[in-house]
N, C-alpha and C positions, 0 to 999 in steps of 0.2 A: 488635640492638635494645636501646635503653636501658631499664634498669629504673628504676622510680621509688620512691624512699623518701620517704614523707610523714611529717613530724613535726608533731604537733599541740601547739602551745605554744612560745613564744619566750622563756621565762624562763631561769633558770640551767640546768636540766636539758636543755631543748630546744635551747638555743643551744650548749651544750657538746657535746651529742650530734651536732648537725649539723656542727659544725666538726671534731670528731674523725672522723666518717664521711668528710667531704670530704678530710681528710688521708690517710685509709687506703684508701678505696674507689677503684675504678678510674673512668676517665672515662665508662664505660658506665653509671654509676649517677647518675641525676638526683636531687637532694636539694631538697625544697621544704619550707619552714617556714610554718605558718599560725598567726596569732594575731589576736585581735579588736582589738588596738591596737598602736601602734608605740612604746610606752614601756617600755623595759627598766629594771627597778628593782633597785638594789642593796639588797636587803632587810636585810642585817645593819646597815646604817646607820640604819634606822628607830629602833633603840634609842637612838641618840645625839641624834636631833632634838629630843625634848622638853626636853633639858638644854642646848640651844644649842651642842652639840658638832659638829653637822653641818647645813649649810644644806640644806633639802629639794631645791632645784634641782640640787644636785650629785649626787644619788642616782639621777637618771633620765637615760637616754640613748636615742636611737633604736634600736629592735631591729635594723633592717636593717643598721645600721652595725657591729653586733657579729658579723655573719656573714661568713665568708670569701668571697672571690670564687668564683663558680661555684655558690653556694647561692641558690636563689630564695626570696623572701619575699612572701607574699600576706596583706594585712591583711583578715581576715574571721573572724568567729566560726564555730563548728561547730554545726550543727543536730543531726546524728546521724551515727553510723557504721553502715554496713551490712556486717556481717561476711561474709554470704553472697556478696555481689557484689564485695567488696573495694573499696568506694567510701566517700567522705566527702561528705556533703551540707553545704554551707556556708550561712550565713545570708544571703548575697548572691544565693542562687539557683543558684550553680555547684555541679556535682558533680565530684569529683576521684577518679580511680582510683589505686590504689596496688599495688605489689608487696610492699612491707613497710611496716608502719605502726608508728610510735613515738608512744606517748601520753605527753605531758609537760606536760599542762595544769594540773598542780599541785592545790592545795587552795584553796578560796575561803572567805571569812568568811561565817558564817551567823548574824548577830546576831538575826535575826527568829525564830530557833528558841528563844530565851530570852524569857520573858514580860517585857514592858515595857522590854527593853533598848534598843529603838529609839523608845521613847515619851518622855513628858515627862522632862526632865532630861538627855536625850542631848545632848552637846555643851556642857552647862553644869556639871552635877555628875558626869556619867558620861562617860568618855572611853576611847579605845583608842589604842595606838601601832602597831597591826598593819596600818595602811594609811598611805600617804603623807599624805593629807589629814588623817587622824585624828592622826597624829604631829605635823603642823604646828600643828593647832588645840590640841593638848595642850601644846605649847611655850608658847603664850600663857597658857594656864590655869595651868600650873606657875609661870610667872613672877609671876602675880597671887596665887597661893595664899599665905596668911599664917599658916595653922595650923588645927588640928582633927584629925579622924579621917580618915586617908588609907588606903584599902583597895586592894590589888592583887589581882584575882580571876582565877584560872584556872578557867574554867567546867568544862572537861573536855578530855581528850585524845581524838583526836590533834590537835596543833596544829603549825604551823610553828615550828621552833626552840624545843624544849621548855624550854631554859634561859633564854630571853629574859625571861619574867616575873620570874625570880629576879634577873637582871641589872638589871631595872628597879627592883626593891626596893633593891638595893645602891646604884645610882646615885642613887636618890631620897634615901637616907640621906646620901650625900656632898653632893648638891645642896642639901639643906636645911641641912646643917651649914655649908656654905660661906656660906649666906645668914644664918646665925645663928638659924635657925628650928627646928632639930632638936628642941629641948626643948619646942616648942609643938605638936608633931605626934605623934600616936599612929599608928604605921605598922604595918599588919597585912597579912600574906600569907594569902589564903584560897584553898585548893586542893581539888580533888576527890581528890587522891592521899592516901595514908596517911602521907606525909612530904614533905620538900622536893623530892625527886627520886625517880625510879623505881629507880635503881641503889643498892644498899645502901651501898657505899663512898661514893658521891657524896652520898647522903642524909645520912650522918653528917657529912661535911665541910661541906656547904652548910648543914645545920641549925645546925652550930656557928657558921658565919659570921653567919647570921640572928640567932642569940642574942647574939653579940658586938656586933652593931650595934643591938640593942634592937628588933628586928622581931618582933612577935608572929605566931604561926602558927596558923591554924585549918585542920585537916586533915579529910579525908573529908566535905567540904562539897559536896553536890550542888546547885548553884545552880539554882533553879527560877524565880526572879524577881529582877530588878534594879529596885527601886523608887527611881527617881531623885528623884521629888518628896518621898517620905517619908524618903529617905536610909537604905535598908535593902537588904541582900542577904538573900533568903529561900530556904532550902533546901527541897527536896521533903519533907523530914521536919519542917519547921516551925522549924528553927533560924534565928536571925537574927543578922546582923552589921551594926551601925549604921555609917554613914559620912557625912562631909561632902563627900568627894571620892573618887570611885571610878575606878580604871583597870582596865578589864575586857578580858580576852582571850576573845573570843567563841568559840562552837563553830565548827568547821571541817567542811566537806563537800567532796566532789569536784565537778568541773565539771558543770554542769546537763545538758549534752548526753549525759553518760554514762548518766543515767537514762532518756533517750529512745532509747538504742541497745540494741536487744534482745540480751540475753545478755552484755552487756559489763561491767556494774558491779554492785556490791553496793548495799544499801539506802541507804548514805550517799554513794553516787556515786564511791567509790573502785574501782579495777579489780583484781580478784583476780589475783594474780601469783605465779608460781612463786617460792618464797622464796629461790632461789639463782640461777636462770638468767635472771631479769628478763623472762621470756616470759609473756604473758597466758595464763591458763588457758582462756580462752574459745575461742581460735582460733589455729591456727598462723600465723606471719608477723606477729603482733601482739606488740609489746614495750612494756614500761612502765618509766618511770624517774622518780625524784624523788617529790614529794609525791602524785602521782596514784595510786601503788600502795596496796594495802591492807596492805602488809607491816608487821610490828611494828617495823622499823627506824625510828629517829627521822626525822622530816620536817625534815631539815636540809640545808644546802647541801653540807656535806662528804659526806653520804650520796649525794646526787645525783652528786657528783664520782666517788666510788668505784664506785657502781653503774654509772655511765656507761661506765667502762672495760670492765666485764664485758659490758654491753649491746652496745657497738659490736663487740666481738669476736664475740659470738653472732649479731648481725645479719649480719656479713660471712660467717659460716659458713652462715647460712640462705640468703643470696643465692647461695652457691656450691653449694647443694644438700646441705649437710652438717648434722648435728644440732648444736644448741648444746652446748658442753662446759665453758665457763668458768663459775665459780660465785662468787657474792658471799657473803662471810662476815659481813656486817653491820657492817663497819668504820665507826666514827663518831668524829669528834673535834670539839671546839669550845672556844673561849675563853669564859669567863664573866666579864664585867666586874663587879668587886666594889667599885669606887669608890676614890677617893684615889690614882688612878694605878696600881692593882693589878688583877690578874686571874689566876684559876687556869686551867689547861688540862686538859681531860679527854679520854681516848682509850680506846675499848673496842670490842669486837665481840660477835658472838652467843655466843661461848664464854667470854670472859673479861671480868669487870667491870673498871672503871677501877682502875689501880694508881698508886702513886707511882713516881718515877724521873725519867728524862729522855727527852724526845722526840728522836729522831735527826735529824740534818740539819746544815747548815752552822752554824746557831745552835742549840745544845742547849737546848730549852725545858723548864722544870720542869713535871712533871705533878702535878696535885692539890695544888698549893700556890699561894698568892698570890705574884705576882711582877711587878715593873715590866717585865721582859722580855716577859712574856705580854701585858701591856697594850699595849706598843709593837707586838707582833706583831699584835694585834687591829686596831690603827689602820693598820698597814702593809698589812694584807690587802686593803684597798680597792683599792690600786694593783695588787696581784697579781691581784685578781679581774678587773679590766678588761683587763689587759695580758698575763696568763699563763694564768689558769684558763679564762676564756671562749674565747679563741682555740684552746683545746685543744692547747696546746704540749706536746709530750712532755717528761717530766722524771723525776726520781728517784722522785717519788710514784707514778707509773704503774707503776714496776717493783717498788716495795717495800711499798706500802700497801694491797694488796688480798688478801693471803694469808689463807686461812681454815683452813689446816692447823694442827693442835694437837699439840704435843709434850708428853708427860707429864713430861718432865724439868723440874724447877723452873727450871733455868738458862735454859730456852728459852721460859718462859711469856710473857715480854713480846714476844719475836719473834712468837709465835703470835697476838698481838693485831692482826696485820695489818702487821707490819713495825716496830712501835715497840719499839726495843731499849732496855731499861732499863740505865742506866749507874749502878748503885748505887741503893739505896732511900733516899729522903730522908724523914726523919721530920718530921711537922708540929709544929714547935716555934717558932712565930713570936715575935719580940720584940713586946712590947706596951707601949703607953704610954697614959696617961689622956687622954681626949678630952672632947668636949662632953658636958655633963650628967653627968659622972662615969662614962660608959660607956667600956669598953675600946676603943681604936683601935689597929689594927695599924700598927706603924712600917714605913715603906717599906723593902723589902729589895732588894738588888741581887745576884741569883744570878750 
C-alpha cells in the first residue's frame, strides 16, 4: 500500500524536499505538494530589482514545473492541520490524509503589525523590496529619487535573509554614486540589533563597510511606528529618525494556518522544531524545514538547502519505522552584495562564527572579504538555483557541507564549520581609493 508524503509549501524548501524525496524514496511513496499559488519566486533576486539589475518577470516560474516527474501538485491554501487524525484541511474544502507531513510554508510579511506601516505614505515615501510587487514599485521610486534622507529600516528579527537589508544599503550607495547623487543623500541603516549583524566577526567587518561607505547606523531601535506622512520612524521608547524616503523590512510571522492548527505552532506562527533533527516537537511524523521553523538558524535559502538534506534522511527513516538520527548543525552561508561589483561571502554554523579563509570547491571563494569573484558567484547562483539546487541534484555540497562535528584542534576548526576548509587565513587589508564626496571607496580586487 502506497504511503503518502504531504508537503505544505512549494517554495525553495518545499520544492527541494519534494525533489530529493522523489529521488531517494521508493515508488511506494506518493509525494504531493500543496501551495496557494503556482508562482515560484527566486527570492535572492528581489534585492536586485530596485536597482534595475533583475527584471521582475525573470524571477518567477510555475511551481509545478519545478517538481520532478511523479510528484503531485495541488494549488490550494491550507486551512488547518489536524495532528490527531493526520489530515490537512484545504481552503478549497478538500481534506487530505498523510503518513508523513513536511511543513515548508515559510514566513510571511506582517506589515500590519507595525503602526501606520500600511497607512498613508505606503508606496510613496515608504517602500519594501521583500515582495515582488514591492521590489518592482521600489525600482521606479529609486529611479525618481533625487536626494534627501533615505532610511533602511529592519524592524525586527526573524526575517528572510537577514543580510539582505545590509546588501540594500550597500547597493543604494553604489546606485546613487553611479547617478552622481550620493553627496545629496544622507543614508541611514536603522536596526533593532545592537550592531550591523548578529555574529561578532561579521558585525565588525560589515560595520566597517557601512562606515567606509558613509552609511550612518542607528542600533537598538525598536520600531513602533512608521509615519509615512510625517517622515518619521518612531521607536517604542520615543526615539525618532526622520526620513524623506524609507525602505522598510517589515515583521515576519509564520503561515496563518499554523495558528489555527491546535498544538502546532508558537504565538508567531512558527513551528517548534527539534533543533537538530528537523522534526516538529508537536507530533511524530511531522517535519519542518526552511523559514517555517522556530529555530535560531538564519531564515535563508542556504539553511533550507542544508536542513533539507537532514530532513529527507530522517523522513526516510521514519517511513521505514526507524528513529531519526541525522542532525543539522546550523550551517549557513551567503553572499552579501556590497556594490561596485564586489561582495563578501560568510559561512558559519551553530558552533563556529564566520572566519576568514577560502571556501572549498572548484572555484575557491574568499570568506569575509570583498571580492569580484563572490559578486560573480552571487549572480551565477540564479542559474544554479533553477537547474541544480531545486531539482535536488546530488553533489559535493550534500556530502561535505552538513557536518556538525567539532574538533578542538585549531587546524580543523574550519572543517568543523560544515565542510568549509580554510586555505590560509586572509587578512582584511583592501586597497582603497578616494571616491565620491571624498569618502573612501574600495578598489576592485581580483582574488
